[in-house]
C-alpha positions as CSV (number, residue, x, y, z in Angstrom):
1,M,32.9,16.1,-1.4
2,L,32.2,12.4,-0.9
3,L,30.2,10.8,-3.7
4,L,28.7,7.5,-3.0
5,Q,27.9,4.9,-5.6
6,R,24.2,4.4,-6.2
7,H,22.9,1.0,-7.2
8,F,19.2,1.4,-7.8
9,N,19.1,-1.8,-9.8
10,H,20.2,-3.9,-6.8
11,A,17.4,-4.9,-4.5
12,N,19.8,-5.4,-1.6
13,W,21.3,-1.9,-1.8
14,V,17.9,-0.2,-2.2
15,S,16.4,-2.1,0.7
16,Y,19.3,-1.2,3.0
17,R,19.2,2.4,2.1
18,L,15.5,2.6,2.7
19,A,15.9,0.9,6.1
20,E,18.5,3.5,7.0
21,I,16.6,6.6,6.1
22,L,13.0,5.8,6.9
23,P,11.5,6.8,10.3
24,L,11.2,3.3,11.6
25,D,11.3,2.1,15.2
26,T,14.9,1.2,16.2
27,V,14.1,-2.4,16.8
28,V,12.4,-2.8,13.4
29,K,15.3,-1.0,11.7
30,Q,17.8,-3.3,13.4
31,H,15.9,-6.4,12.4
32,L,15.7,-5.2,8.8
33,L,19.4,-4.4,8.6
34,E,20.3,-7.9,10.0
35,M,18.5,-9.7,7.2
36,S,20.6,-11.2,4.4
37,S,18.0,-12.0,1.7
38,P,17.0,-8.9,-0.3
39,I,13.6,-10.3,-1.1
40,T,12.8,-11.1,2.5
41,H,14.2,-7.7,3.4
42,L,11.9,-5.9,0.9
43,T,8.9,-7.9,2.0
44,H,9.4,-6.9,5.6
45,L,10.2,-3.3,4.7
46,Q,6.9,-3.2,2.8
47,S,5.1,-4.4,5.9
48,A,6.9,-1.9,8.0
49,L,5.9,0.9,5.6
50,R,2.2,-0.2,5.7
51,N,2.3,-0.1,9.5
52,L,4.0,3.3,9.5
53,F,1.5,4.9,7.2
54,D,-1.6,3.1,8.5
55,A,-0.9,4.3,12.1
């Protein structure tokens, strides 16, 4: 069994895991995964979530 380290206290780790598992458009997901700043990444992820649930 493969056990992965979880880093819920690291914004970068959390934002990348969310981008991986959420049902986002492939282009949006790629754009999110290419970002290097965790704060920018979370801000864009928040916007993508709003668009996903407002649709």
